[in-house]
VEXBA-585127 format. One record per residue (C-alpha): x negated, y negated, z; residue in one letter. Coordinates in steps of 0.1 Angstrom, whole numbers, plus 5000, padded with zeros to 4 digits. Each point is the difference from the previous one (the first is absolute). Layout:
<pt east="X" north="Y" up="Z" type="A"/>
...
***
This chain:
<pt east="5000" north="5000" up="5000" type="M"/>
<pt east="4988" north="4965" up="4992" type="I"/>
<pt east="4987" north="4982" up="5031" type="P"/>
<pt east="5025" north="4975" up="5013" type="G"/>
<pt east="5029" north="5017" up="4981" type="A"/>
<pt east="5021" north="5006" up="5032" type="P"/>
<pt east="4998" north="4963" up="5008" type="S"/>
<pt east="5009" north="4990" up="4964" type="A"/>
<pt east="5030" north="5024" up="5001" type="L"/>
<pt east="5012" north="4985" up="5033" type="L"/>
<pt east="4997" north="4965" up="4986" type="A"/>
<pt east="5019" north="5010" up="4969" type="L"/>
<pt east="5027" north="5017" up="5021" type="G"/>
<pt east="5003" north="4969" up="5022" type="A"/>
<pt east="5002" north="4977" up="4969" type="L"/>
<pt east="5027" north="5023" up="4985" type="S"/>
<pt east="5020" north="4999" up="5032" type="S"/>
<pt east="4998" north="4962" up="5000" type="V"/>
<pt east="5012" north="4998" up="4964" type="V"/>
<pt east="5029" north="5024" up="5007" type="I"/>
<pt east="5010" north="4981" up="5031" type="A"/>
<pt east="5000" north="4967" up="4980" type="L"/>
<pt east="5023" north="5016" up="4974" type="F"/>
<pt east="5024" north="5013" up="5027" type="L"/>
<pt east="5001" north="4965" up="5017" type="L"/>
<pt east="5007" north="4985" up="4966" type="R"/>
<pt east="5027" north="5025" up="4992" type="A"/>
<pt east="5017" north="4998" up="5034" type="M"/>
<pt east="4998" north="4963" up="5012" type="P"/>
<pt east="5026" north="5004" up="5027" type="R"/>
<pt east="4984" north="5030" up="5015" type="A"/>
<pt east="4966" north="4983" up="4997" type="G"/>
<pt east="5013" north="4969" up="5019" type="F"/>
<pt east="5016" north="5022" up="5027" type="A"/>
<pt east="4966" north="5017" up="5004" type="L"/>
<pt east="4982" north="4967" up="5001" type="W"/>
<pt east="5024" north="4987" up="5027" type="T"/>
<pt east="4997" north="5031" up="5021" type="A"/>
<pt east="4962" north="4998" up="4999" type="V"/>
<pt east="5002" north="4963" up="5009" type="M"/>
<pt east="5020" north="5007" up="5032" type="F"/>
<pt east="4989" north="5035" up="5010" type="L"/>
<pt east="4964" north="5006" up="4990" type="V"/>
<pt east="4973" north="4983" up="5021" type="P"/>
<pt east="4975" north="4977" up="4984" type="V"/>
<pt east="4971" north="5023" up="5010" type="W"/>
<pt east="5013" north="5028" up="4977" type="V"/>
<pt east="4982" north="4997" up="4967" type="G"/>
<pt east="4968" north="5007" up="4982" type="V"/>
<pt east="4966" north="4983" up="4998" type="A"/>
<pt east="4989" north="4992" up="4964" type="L"/>
<pt east="4976" north="4971" up="5003" type="G"/>
<pt east="5025" north="4984" up="5023" type="I"/>
<pt east="5026" north="5016" up="5022" type="I"/>
<pt east="5032" north="5005" up="4981" type="W"/>
<pt east="5029" north="5004" up="5024" type="P"/>
<pt east="5030" north="5020" up="4986" type="A"/>
<pt east="5021" north="4968" up="4997" type="I"/>
<pt east="4974" north="4981" up="4981" type="L"/>
<pt east="4992" north="5029" up="4976" type="A"/>
<pt east="5037" north="5007" up="4994" type="L"/>
<pt east="5007" north="4963" up="4994" type="T"/>
<pt east="4973" north="4999" up="4973" type="V"/>
<pt east="5015" north="5032" up="4985" type="A"/>
<pt east="5035" north="4985" up="5000" type="M"/>
<pt east="4989" north="4968" up="4984" type="L"/>
<pt east="4981" north="5019" up="4972" type="V"/>
<pt east="5028" north="5025" up="4994" type="A"/>
<pt east="5027" north="4974" up="4999" type="N"/>
<pt east="4982" north="4972" up="4982" type="V"/>
<pt east="5026" north="4979" up="4982" type="H"/>
<pt east="5003" north="4967" up="4982" type="R"/>
<pt east="5015" north="4973" up="5022" type="I"/>
<pt east="5008" north="4963" up="4996" type="E"/>
<pt east="4972" north="4981" up="5017" type="L"/>
<pt east="5008" north="4975" up="5028" type="V"/>
<pt east="4978" north="4975" up="5017" type="A"/>
<pt east="4992" north="5024" up="5028" type="G"/>
<pt east="4984" north="5023" up="4976" type="D"/>
<pt east="4977" north="4973" up="4987" type="V"/>
<pt east="4991" north="4989" up="5035" type="L"/>
<pt east="4992" north="5036" up="5010" type="M"/>
<pt east="4979" north="5004" up="4968" type="A"/>
<pt east="4981" north="4968" up="5008" type="V"/>
<pt east="4994" north="5013" up="5036" type="F"/>
<pt east="4986" north="5033" up="4987" type="V"/>
<pt east="4977" north="4982" up="4974" type="V"/>
<pt east="4988" north="4976" up="5027" type="M"/>
<pt east="4993" north="5028" up="5024" type="L"/>
<pt east="4980" north="5020" up="4974" type="L"/>
<pt east="4981" north="4970" up="4990" type="G"/>
<pt east="4991" north="4991" up="5036" type="L"/>
<pt east="4989" north="5036" up="5006" type="H"/>
<pt east="4977" north="4998" up="4970" type="V"/>
<pt east="4986" north="4968" up="5014" type="L"/>
<pt east="4995" north="5016" up="5034" type="G"/>
<pt east="5026" north="4978" up="5017" type="R"/>
<pt east="5024" north="5029" up="5008" type="V"/>
<pt east="4989" north="5034" up="5012" type="G"/>
<pt east="5010" north="5033" up="4984" type="L"/>
<pt east="5023" north="5010" up="5029" type="G"/>
<pt east="5019" north="4967" up="4998" type="E"/>
<pt east="5002" north="5004" up="4962" type="T"/>
<pt east="5015" north="5035" up="5003" type="V"/>
<pt east="5025" north="4986" up="5025" type="V"/>
<pt east="5012" north="4973" up="4976" type="G"/>
<pt east="5002" north="5021" up="4969" type="V"/>
<pt east="5011" north="5034" up="5012" type="L"/>
<pt east="5019" north="4992" up="5032" type="E"/>
<pt east="5017" north="4968" up="4988" type="W"/>
<pt east="5001" north="4997" up="4962" type="A"/>
<pt east="5007" north="5037" up="4992" type="V"/>
<pt east="5031" north="5003" up="5023" type="P"/>
<pt east="5012" north="4966" up="4987" type="Y"/>
<pt east="4997" north="5013" up="4964" type="A"/>
<pt east="5019" north="5032" up="5010" type="W"/>
<pt east="5028" north="4978" up="5015" type="G"/>
<pt east="5002" north="4980" up="4967" type="R"/>
<pt east="5004" north="5031" up="4977" type="V"/>
<pt east="5021" north="5023" up="5022" type="V"/>
<pt east="5034" north="4986" up="4991" type="L"/>
<pt east="4993" north="5006" up="4963" type="A"/>
<pt east="5000" north="5037" up="5008" type="R"/>
<pt east="5022" north="5004" up="5031" type="V"/>
<pt east="5035" north="4988" up="5009" type="D"/>
<pt east="5002" north="4973" up="5027" type="V"/>
<pt east="5025" north="5021" up="5019" type="R"/>
<pt east="4975" north="5028" up="5001" type="W"/>
<pt east="4973" north="4977" up="5013" type="V"/>
<pt east="5021" north="4988" up="5029" type="S"/>
<pt east="5012" north="5035" up="5008" type="T"/>
<pt east="4965" north="5016" up="4999" type="A"/>
<pt east="4985" north="4973" up="5022" type="I"/>
<pt east="5029" north="5001" up="5025" type="T"/>
<pt east="5000" north="5038" up="5003" type="L"/>
<pt east="4962" north="5003" up="5005" type="C"/>
<pt east="5000" north="4971" up="5024" type="A"/>
<pt east="5028" north="5016" up="5020" type="C"/>
<pt east="4981" north="5033" up="5002" type="V"/>
<pt east="4970" north="4981" up="5012" type="A"/>
<pt east="5022" north="4982" up="5025" type="A"/>
<pt east="5015" north="5032" up="5013" type="L"/>
<pt east="4966" north="5016" up="5005" type="L"/>
<pt east="4989" north="4968" up="5018" type="A"/>
<pt east="5029" north="5004" up="5024" type="I"/>
<pt east="4991" north="5036" up="5006" type="V"/>
<pt east="4964" north="4989" up="5005" type="E"/>
<pt east="5011" north="4975" up="5027" type="F"/>
<pt east="5021" north="5027" up="5017" type="A"/>
<pt east="4972" north="5026" up="5000" type="T"/>
<pt east="4969" north="4978" up="5000" type="T"/>
<pt east="4988" north="5023" up="4972" type="W"/>
<pt east="4989" north="4988" up="4966" type="N"/>
<pt east="4996" north="5029" up="4975" type="P"/>
<pt east="4982" north="4978" up="4975" type="F"/>
<pt east="4969" north="4996" up="5021" type="I"/>
<pt east="4995" north="5038" up="4997" type="L"/>
<pt east="4995" north="4997" up="4963" type="I"/>
<pt east="4962" north="4999" up="4992" type="P"/>
<pt east="4987" north="4974" up="4976" type="G"/>
<pt east="4972" north="4978" up="4987" type="Q"/>
<pt east="4976" north="4982" up="5024" type="E"/>
<pt east="4998" north="4973" up="5012" type="P"/>
<pt east="5037" north="4996" up="4993" type="L"/>
<pt east="5011" north="5029" up="5022" type="Y"/>
<pt east="4980" north="4988" up="5030" type="S"/>
<pt east="5012" north="4964" up="4995" type="S"/>
<pt east="5037" north="5007" up="4998" type="W"/>
<pt east="5008" north="5033" up="5018" type="N"/>
<pt east="5001" north="4986" up="5036" type="T"/>
<pt east="5034" north="4994" up="5015" type="L"/>
<pt east="5005" north="4966" up="5016" type="Q"/>
<pt east="5016" north="4991" up="5033" type="E"/>
<pt east="5017" north="4968" up="5012" type="R"/>
<pt east="5011" north="4996" up="5036" type="G"/>
<pt east="4993" north="5037" up="5006" type="G"/>
<pt east="5024" north="5011" up="4971" type="I"/>
<pt east="4987" north="5016" up="4968" type="V"/>
<pt east="5008" north="4979" up="4970" type="R"/>
<pt east="5013" north="5019" up="4970" type="V"/>
<pt east="4980" north="4998" up="4968" type="E"/>
<pt east="5011" north="5030" up="4978" type="G"/>
<pt east="4978" north="5006" up="4970" type="A"/>
<pt east="4989" north="4963" up="4998" type="F"/>
<pt east="4971" north="5002" up="5025" type="G"/>
<pt east="5012" north="4970" up="5020" type="H"/>
<pt east="5032" north="4988" up="5016" type="S"/>
<pt east="4999" north="4966" up="4983" type="I"/>
<pt east="4996" north="5016" up="4965" type="A"/>
<pt east="5030" north="5023" up="5007" type="L"/>
<pt east="5021" north="4972" up="5014" type="G"/>
<pt east="4993" north="4977" up="4970" type="A"/>
<pt east="5006" north="5028" up="4975" type="A"/>
<pt east="5034" north="5008" up="5016" type="L"/>
<pt east="5008" north="4963" up="4999" type="A"/>
<pt east="4994" north="4999" up="4963" type="V"/>
<pt east="5022" north="5031" up="4996" type="S"/>
<pt east="5029" north="4983" up="5018" type="T"/>
<pt east="5008" north="4978" up="4970" type="A"/>
<pt east="5003" north="5031" up="4978" type="F"/>
<pt east="5021" north="5018" up="5025" type="A"/>
<pt east="5025" north="4971" up="5000" type="V"/>
<pt east="5000" north="5001" up="4961" type="A"/>
<pt east="5002" north="5038" up="4997" type="A"/>
<pt east="5031" north="5011" up="4979" type="P"/>
<pt east="5015" north="5019" up="5029" type="W"/>
<pt east="5032" north="4997" up="5020" type="R"/>
<pt east="5001" north="4980" up="5032" type="T"/>
<pt east="4995" north="5028" up="5025" type="A"/>
<pt east="4967" north="5014" up="4986" type="P"/>
<pt east="4987" north="4965" up="4994" type="K"/>
<pt east="5007" north="4991" up="5036" type="L"/>
<pt east="4983" north="5032" up="5011" type="L"/>
<pt east="4969" north="4993" up="4979" type="A"/>
<pt east="4997" north="4964" up="5013" type="V"/>
<pt east="5005" north="5013" up="5035" type="G"/>
<pt east="4972" north="5026" up="4996" type="L"/>
<pt east="4976" north="4974" up="4986" type="L"/>
<pt east="5008" north="4975" up="5027" type="G"/>
<pt east="4996" north="5025" up="5028" type="A"/>
<pt east="4967" north="5013" up="4987" type="A"/>
<pt east="4987" north="4964" up="4995" type="T"/>
<pt east="5008" north="4992" up="5037" type="V"/>
<pt east="4981" north="5031" up="5011" type="L"/>
<pt east="4969" north="4987" up="4983" type="T"/>
<pt east="5000" north="4973" up="5027" type="F"/>
<pt east="4985" north="4978" up="4973" type="S"/>
<pt east="5011" north="4964" up="5002" type="R"/>
<pt east="4991" north="4995" up="4963" type="T"/>
<pt east="5021" north="5030" up="4989" type="G"/>
<pt east="5030" north="4991" up="5021" type="I"/>
<pt east="5001" north="4963" up="4990" type="V"/>
<pt east="4995" north="5007" up="4963" type="T"/>
<pt east="5026" north="5028" up="5002" type="M"/>
<pt east="5026" north="4976" up="5015" type="V"/>
<pt east="4992" north="4973" up="4974" type="I"/>
<pt east="5003" north="5025" up="4972" type="T"/>
<pt east="5032" north="5015" up="5012" type="L"/>
<pt east="5017" north="4966" up="5005" type="V"/>
<pt east="4989" north="4988" up="4966" type="L"/>
<pt east="5011" north="5032" up="4983" type="A"/>
<pt east="5034" north="5002" up="5016" type="V"/>
<pt east="5009" north="4964" up="4994" type="W"/>
<pt east="4983" north="4993" up="4967" type="L"/>
<pt east="5004" north="5032" up="4979" type="L"/>
<pt east="5033" north="4995" up="4980" type="P"/>
<pt east="5008" north="5038" up="5001" type="S"/>
<pt east="5004" north="5000" up="5038" type="V"/>
<pt east="5037" north="5002" up="5010" type="T"/>
<pt east="5016" north="4978" up="5026" type="R"/>
<pt east="5007" north="5032" up="5021" type="R"/>
<pt east="4963" north="5010" up="4999" type="F"/>
<pt east="4989" north="4965" up="5010" type="K"/>
<pt east="5024" north="5000" up="5030" type="I"/>
<pt east="4990" north="5034" up="5012" type="I"/>
<pt east="4963" north="4995" up="4996" type="V"/>
<pt east="5002" north="4966" up="5018" type="T"/>
<pt east="5020" north="5014" up="5029" type="A"/>
<pt east="4979" north="5032" up="5004" type="V"/>
<pt east="4968" north="4979" up="4995" type="G"/>
<pt east="5010" north="4977" up="5028" type="L"/>
<pt east="5008" north="5029" up="5024" type="V"/>
<pt east="4968" north="5018" up="4989" type="G"/>
<pt east="4980" north="4969" up="5006" type="G"/>
<pt east="5014" north="4996" up="5035" type="L"/>
<pt east="4990" north="5036" up="5008" type="V"/>
<pt east="4966" north="4999" up="4983" type="A"/>
<pt east="4988" north="4966" up="5012" type="L"/>
<pt east="4997" north="5009" up="5037" type="P"/>
<pt east="4982" north="5033" up="4991" type="I"/>
<pt east="4975" north="4982" up="4977" type="V"/>
<pt east="4995" north="4972" up="5025" type="S"/>
<pt east="4993" north="5025" up="5028" type="S"/>
<pt east="4974" north="5017" up="4979" type="V"/>
<pt east="4983" north="4968" up="4991" type="L"/>
<pt east="5001" north="4988" up="5036" type="D"/>
<pt east="4984" north="5033" up="5010" type="A"/>
<pt east="4974" north="4996" up="4974" type="A"/>
<pt east="4992" north="4966" up="5016" type="G"/>
<pt east="4966" north="4987" up="4990" type="R"/>
<pt east="4997" north="5024" up="4970" type="E"/>
<pt east="5031" north="4985" up="4983" type="A"/>
<pt east="4989" north="4964" up="5009" type="E"/>
<pt east="4965" north="5007" up="4988" type="G"/>
<pt east="5013" north="5013" up="4967" type="S"/>
<pt east="5020" north="4969" up="4994" type="A"/>
<pt east="4971" north="4977" up="5012" type="G"/>
<pt east="4976" north="5018" up="4977" type="Y"/>
<pt east="5020" north="4992" up="4970" type="R"/>
<pt east="4999" north="4963" up="5009" type="T"/>
<pt east="4963" north="5001" up="5006" type="D"/>
<pt east="4995" north="5012" up="4964" type="L"/>
<pt east="5007" north="4965" up="4988" type="L"/>
<pt east="4964" north="4991" up="5009" type="V"/>
<pt east="4989" north="5020" up="4970" type="L"/>
<pt east="5016" north="4975" up="4976" type="L"/>
<pt east="4968" north="4979" up="5003" type="G"/>
<pt east="4980" north="5028" up="4983" type="Q"/>
<pt east="5022" north="5005" up="4969" type="V"/>
<pt east="4985" north="4992" up="4966" type="D"/>
<pt east="5018" north="4989" up="4969" type="L"/>
<pt east="4988" north="5030" up="4980" type="L"/>
<pt east="4988" north="5033" up="5014" type="G"/>
<pt east="4990" north="5015" up="5033" type="N"/>
<pt east="4994" north="4978" up="5030" type="A"/>
<pt east="4966" north="5015" up="5005" type="G"/>
<pt east="4984" north="5011" up="5033" type="P"/>
<pt east="5024" north="4980" up="5022" type="W"/>
<pt east="4999" north="5028" up="5027" type="Q"/>
<pt east="4967" north="4987" up="5014" type="S"/>
<pt east="5012" north="4964" up="5004" type="L"/>
<pt east="5014" north="4981" up="5031" type="V"/>
<pt east="5028" north="4975" up="4995" type="S"/>
<pt east="5008" north="4980" up="5031" type="G"/>
<pt east="5006" north="5025" up="5027" type="D"/>
<pt east="5005" north="5029" up="4976" type="F"/>
<pt east="4974" north="5025" up="4990" type="Y"/>
<pt east="5014" north="5010" up="4966" type="L"/>
<pt east="4985" north="5035" up="5002" type="G"/>
<pt east="5029" north="5006" up="5024" type="Y"/>
<pt east="5023" north="5002" up="4970" type="F"/>
<pt east="4977" north="5021" up="4977" type="A"/>
<pt east="5017" north="5032" up="5010" type="R"/>
<pt east="5035" north="4989" up="4994" type="S"/>
<pt east="5019" north="4974" up="4981" type="I"/>
<pt east="5037" north="5005" up="5007" type="D"/>
<pt east="5012" north="4974" up="4975" type="N"/>
<pt east="5004" north="5009" up="4963" type="A"/>
<pt east="4997" north="4964" up="4989" type="L"/>
<pt east="4969" north="4992" up="5020" type="M"/>
<pt east="4984" north="5033" up="4989" type="L"/>
<pt east="5006" north="4991" up="4963" type="A"/>
<pt east="4985" north="4965" up="5006" type="L"/>
<pt east="4969" north="5014" up="5015" type="L"/>
<pt east="4996" north="5027" up="4974" type="R"/>
<pt east="5009" north="4982" up="4968" type="Y"/>
<pt east="5001" north="4963" up="5007" type="G"/>
<pt east="5026" north="4973" up="4998" type="V"/>
<pt east="5007" north="5000" up="4963" type="V"/>
<pt east="5005" north="5038" up="4994" type="P"/>
<pt east="5021" north="5002" up="5032" type="T"/>
<pt east="5022" north="4971" up="4989" type="A"/>
<pt east="5005" north="5018" up="4967" type="V"/>
<pt east="5010" north="5033" up="5015" type="V"/>
<pt east="5021" north="4984" up="5026" type="L"/>
<pt east="5019" north="4982" up="4973" type="A"/>
<pt east="5010" north="5034" up="4986" type="V"/>
<pt east="5016" north="5010" up="5034" type="I"/>
<pt east="5017" north="4967" up="5004" type="V"/>
<pt east="5014" north="5002" up="4964" type="S"/>
<pt east="5016" north="5033" up="5009" type="A"/>
<pt east="5014" north="4988" up="5033" type="A"/>
<pt east="5014" north="4969" up="4984" type="A"/>
<pt east="5023" north="5021" up="4978" type="L"/>
<pt east="5020" north="5008" up="5032" type="A"/>
<pt east="5010" north="4964" up="5003" type="L"/>
<pt east="5021" north="5000" up="4968" type="R"/>
<pt east="5031" north="5021" up="4995" type="R"/>
<pt east="4992" north="5008" up="4964" type="E"/>
<pt east="4966" north="5014" up="5008" type="S"/>
<pt east="5007" north="5015" up="5034" type="R"/>
<pt east="4991" north="5037" up="5006" type="S"/>
<pt east="4992" north="5022" up="5030" type="P"/>
<pt east="4964" north="5000" up="4989" type="A"/>
<pt east="4998" north="4962" up="5000" type="A"/>
<pt east="5017" north="4999" up="5034" type="I"/>
<pt east="4975" north="5026" up="5014" type="A"/>
<pt east="4971" north="4978" up="4988" type="V"/>
<pt east="5015" north="4969" up="5015" type="L"/>
<pt east="5005" north="5018" up="5033" type="G"/>
<pt east="4963" north="5010" up="5001" type="Q"/>
<pt east="4986" north="4965" up="4996" type="L"/>
<pt east="4995" north="4996" up="5038" type="P"/>
<pt east="4980" north="5033" up="5001" type="S"/>
<pt east="4973" north="4986" up="4977" type="L"/>
<pt east="4986" north="4979" up="5028" type="V"/>
<pt east="5002" north="5026" up="5028" type="V"/>
<pt east="4988" north="5033" up="4984" type="V"/>
<pt east="4977" north="5012" up="4973" type="A"/>
<pt east="5014" north="5020" up="4971" type="L"/>
<pt east="4990" north="5033" up="5015" type="I"/>
<pt east="5005" north="5036" up="4989" type="T"/>
<pt east="5031" north="5006" up="4978" type="Q"/>
<pt east="5017" north="4968" up="5011" type="Y"/>
<pt east="4978" north="4979" up="4977" type="G"/>
<pt east="5008" north="5021" up="4970" type="A"/>
<pt east="5037" north="5000" up="5009" type="L"/>
<pt east="5001" north="4962" up="5003" type="L"/>
<pt east="4982" north="4995" up="4967" type="W"/>
<pt east="5022" north="5025" up="4982" type="F"/>
<pt east="5030" north="4981" up="5014" type="T"/>
<pt east="4986" north="4967" up="4987" type="V"/>
<pt east="4998" north="5015" up="4965" type="G"/>
<pt east="5034" north="5016" up="5003" type="L"/>
<pt east="5016" north="4966" up="5010" type="A"/>
<pt east="4987" north="4984" up="4968" type="L"/>
<pt east="5012" north="5030" up="4980" type="S"/>
<pt east="5034" north="4999" up="5016" type="W"/>
<pt east="5005" north="4964" up="4991" type="H"/>
<pt east="5025" north="4997" up="4972" type="G"/>
<pt east="5017" north="5033" up="5007" type="R"/>
<pt east="5033" north="5006" up="5019" type="S"/>
<pt east="5004" north="4975" up="5029" type="H"/>
<pt east="5007" north="5027" up="5026" type="D"/>
<pt east="4973" north="5024" up="4989" type="G"/>
<pt east="5026" north="5026" up="4990" type="E"/>
<pt east="4996" north="4997" up="4963" type="G"/>
<pt east="4979" north="5023" up="4978" type="R"/>
<pt east="4965" north="4994" up="4988" type="G"/>
<pt east="4993" north="4996" up="4963" type="P"/>
<pt east="4991" north="5036" up="4996" type="A"/>
<pt east="5011" north="5032" up="5017" type="T"/>
<pt east="4988" north="5036" up="4998" type="E"/>
<pt east="5025" north="5007" up="4972" type="R"/>
<pt east="4987" north="4970" up="4980" type="G"/>
<pt east="5032" north="4979" up="5005" type="A"/>
<pt east="4997" north="4963" up="4997" type="T"/>
<pt east="5016" north="4978" up="5026" type="A"/>
<pt east="5019" north="4968" up="4994" type="T"/>
<pt east="4978" north="4979" up="5023" type="S"/>
<pt east="4986" north="4966" up="4992" type="R"/>
<pt east="4963" north="4999" up="4992" type="P"/>
<pt east="4974" north="4989" up="5025" type="V"/>
<pt east="4994" north="4963" up="4996" type="R"/>
<pt east="4970" north="4992" up="4978" type="P"/>
<pt east="4968" north="4983" up="5012" type="L"/>
<pt east="5013" north="4965" up="4993" type="T"/>
<pt east="5029" north="5004" up="5024" type="S"/>
<pt east="4981" north="5017" up="5028" type="G"/>
<pt east="4990" north="4987" up="5034" type="I"/>
<pt east="4964" north="4992" up="4999" type="A"/>
<pt east="4919" north="5130" up="5130" type="G"/>
<pt east="4937" north="5078" up="5087" type="G"/>
<pt east="5032" north="4991" up="5020" type="R"/>
<pt east="5015" north="4968" up="5010" type="V"/>
<pt east="4978" north="4991" up="5028" type="G"/>
<pt east="4973" north="5019" up="4981" type="S"/>
<pt east="5004" north="4986" up="4965" type="Q"/>
<pt east="4966" north="4999" up="4983" type="N"/>
<pt east="4995" north="4969" up="4979" type="I"/>
<pt east="4972" north="5016" up="4981" type="E"/>
<pt east="5017" north="5032" up="4990" type="G"/>
<pt east="5036" north="4995" up="4988" type="G"/>
<pt east="5034" north="5005" up="5016" type="E"/>
<pt east="5003" north="5037" up="4997" type="A"/>
<pt east="4974" north="5017" up="4978" type="W"/>
<pt east="4966" north="4988" up="4990" type="R"/>
<pt east="4971" north="5006" up="4977" type="S"/>
<pt east="4973" north="5024" up="5012" type="R"/>
<pt east="4964" north="4992" up="4998" type="G"/>
***
């Protein structure tokens, strides 16, 4: 046998498997999207392969879904802005102003999920999108409730790539109570992801009873994360979705409002008691986020802020923040500079702004709008970052379709064409270790080796 033949055969077999998988994902877009959503909510970020960089399952599958479902779309201003951001990022990397890890984050963790969100509705019905996200989020929420009741998280038993596994597999406590985190590796990431999903649950094409059950599950699990970010953004998203989405009936609004008020009265003392028991830990967490503002003085217009970790500014030794930057906006400023961050932030704002007008309103736009506060209190960690950027792209794709998100996309698995209005062209457009151990040098969730 020729030396090296077994390796060549293995490589050929792997390549063939990838090609077959891409054909299947192309032929069955609904099943593919359901698989993607299940991986998003139920597969930890440390599960993946190392090929130059660590490829978590959700990142590899997102790339595969994008390649398999590539489709011509009408460009909007957000697409141009994202393209400008990627070009700037690659140029700054070539010039040595942005490191490889940060470049990987911007391209693979931000731009690729965004692009997948932009093309998905060309292949999948919007009803299916809302249903799949809601169902998978509800499964994750149910498992989180079981996790709280048993203090057992099955996901941490799944082996995975280092250093991701060691960074994210430790359960957290607050006030002596274990905070649920499911497959997301952190309670804040789970809470934020459930908050995003709430808008889709409200828009799901279901009857009142199952929709109420879904919203209740998501709300209960979010409370059990004991994440102030998750709880606040979940409440914001729920209120916006219930009162802004045209498809929501008066009956559903009344029931959700009444049950929400009662649930809030029950949950508030519980959350408050846990935060009070946490004492200095909770206060220190909030104070730390305020202290991060001192880093603004180190931000450059273009590129990485440089070795600021060795500096002292006033009473602050900036190396104190080197291990963790719990602020997505600040982290982007330090990594990429003011101009690239402003460009990419404009993409998010353009998606959120769509929720303010009835004709462009969608559950995706409302979900993005509800997440704006989280950008200054948490980094885009683990799957949460990919989910947020997917939702941003989805909001821009949803724009111009049915008002309530219950219409059909332009193409279905049977090749039918919907009677939806086209996405507005460019000329009419509107110009992302652990939280507490977020490594500024290595990326939110996965990083380049060597």
